[in-house]
Structures are given as structure tokens and as C-alpha cells.
N, C-alpha and C positions, 0 to 999 in steps of 0.2 A: 065269350070265351068257352072253349069246349071243355068237356069234363076231363079229357086227357091232359090239357094244360094245367088245370087245377090239381089233378092227381100227381102230375109230374113235379110241380112245385112243392106240394106237401110231402111227397115221398123223399125229397132231398132235404127236408127240414127247413125250407125257405119260407119266408112270409110272403103271402100273395097280396099285391096292392093293385087296385083297379082305379083307373083314372079315365077321363074323357075330355075331349077338346074339339075345337072347331076350326075349319078353314072357312072363314067368313069372307065372301067375295062380293065385289060390286063392279059394275061397268062404269067407267068414267073416261071421257075423251077418247072413245073408240077402243079402249083396251080394258082387260080385266085386272083388278087389283085385289090384294088380300090384306086383311088386318093382321099385323104382327105386333108383338109386345116385347119390350125390354124388361125382363124381370129385375126387380131391385135385388142387388147382390151385395155381399160383403165386399169390402175394399180390395181384397186380394184376388177376387174372381173376375174374369173378363166379362164385359158387357156383351150380350148376344141378342140377336133377333130370334124370337120363338113364336110358336102358335099358342093362343090362349088355351089353357087346359088346367085341370085340377082333379082332386080326389072325388070319387063317387061317394056321396053321403049315404048313410044307412037309409034304406027305404026308397032310394032314388034309382032310376034307370039311367044307363049311360047317356042316352039321348037327352034326358033332362039335365044331366050334369053339363053336357056340352053347351046347351043353350044358356044355362046359368053362368058358367065360366066365361063364355064369350061376352056376356053382358057385364059381368063383374070386372073383367080385365080390359075391355075395350070401350064400354059405355053404350054399346049398340045391342038392341034386342034383335035376335035373328030368327029366321024361319028355316027349319031343317029341310033340306032337299033330298039327301040320301046319306047313307053310311059310306065312308070312303075305305075304311079298313082299320086294322089294329097294328100297333107297334108294340113289340115285345122285347124286353131286355132284362138283364140282371144287374143289380148294383149292390154295394155294401153300405149299410148305414149303421154306424156305431157297432161294428163287428158282426152285424146280422146280414145274411144274404137275403135280398128281396127280389122276387120275381114280379116284374111290373108289366101290366097290360094297359095300354092307352088306346081307347077307341076314338076314332076321329070321324066327324061328320061334316058334310058340306052345308053351309048356311048362306043365306042371302039376307040383307038388312030389312028390318021392318020399321024400326024407329031408333032414335038416339043419335048421338054425335060422337065420333071417334075421339077418345081422350077425355070425355066428360064422365069420369068414373064415379060409381057410387061411393058415398062417404066411407073412408077407411081403407079403400083399395089402393091408395097411393103408397101404402106400406109394402105392397107386393109388386106393384107395377111402376117402373120408372118412366116409361113412355109407351105410347101406342101410335102406330103410323100405318098409312096405306103404302104397301110396297107393290111394285108391278108383279103380277102373278107369274109371268114368263121369266122373271129374274129371280124368283124365290129359291130355285136350287142353288144359286150362288150367294144368296143373302141369309137364308135360315141356317142356324148353327148346327142343328141335329139332323143326322142322316134320315131317320124315320120320318121326321117332319117334312124334309125336302121331298121324300117319296109321296107323302100325303098331298103336298102341293101339286105334284105332277099328276096324281090321281084326280085332283080337282079339275085340272085342265081337261083331262079325258072325260070326266063326268059332265062338264059344261058343254062339251061337243055333243055328247049323247043326249043330254036334256034339251039341247038347242035353246039355251037361255040367252 
């Protein structure tokens, strides 16, 4: 995040929140797939497909958070290939304005099995699935995450993976 983003959020009296996540991809049956999760929700909120992500812990770099969150929410340990970009938005939590920045990274699998989550993570994740990467813009719920999936397609072409 640039200094101007941080200054802008602070100047408005908003709380700054930093998160990171990953677009974990693998090639199967001749096409690219991404790991998506259904976060566990309260009953009145709709079920959605999203990318694994979470808050950056104190002392942690965004790239480390992305690797950790991908593992915790999908069960797969991944290797970072490159940063895809940042998604920025503002939301209100308990009457407080929050300026949120989520950094996303492209990852490929190293080990693990999709859906075999570390103990306790089933409280956060209802399901994890491989979704066709080229269909992600129609399947992912959030605009910024759909954009990151598109950037993953472009990065895969550039990296010739």
C-alpha cells in the first residue's frame, strides 16, 4: 500500500485494515482451475464463492498471509508465483468506516488436498472446490476477486506455466 492510501484513510478518520489472499491455480484435464471457498455464513446471508483471504497478522508480510490463508482455507500449501494486485474498498463495521486493502497473489500447489482443512478451520469455511479459471468471472461473488482471477489468466500466459 502506498503512503498516500494510508494517509487518505487516516485523514478521514477511517480504520485501515490489511488483508491478503491467493488465486491458487492448477492445471487439470487440459485447463486451468482455481481454488474457491464458500465462507461459513450466518443463516440470513447468501452462500457465495470467494477467494481464500484473511487479515495480515502483526509482524507478517502480505505474501506470508496469502500463503497461510490459502492453506488454512483450502488445505493446500502453495508456492507464490507473483503478486496480482490490490483490491481496495470501504465498508462500515459497527458504525465505524473501514478502509480495506486486500493484496492478492498467484499461487500454484506444492502439497495437500483441497478441502482437507487444518483443525478448526471448518468454523470459517463451509466448502472448498476447484472451479474453472475461465468461468471465475461468472462464479466468484465479488468484483475485485473476479478481476484478480482475470489477472491470473494473464499472468499464466506471461509466465508460460
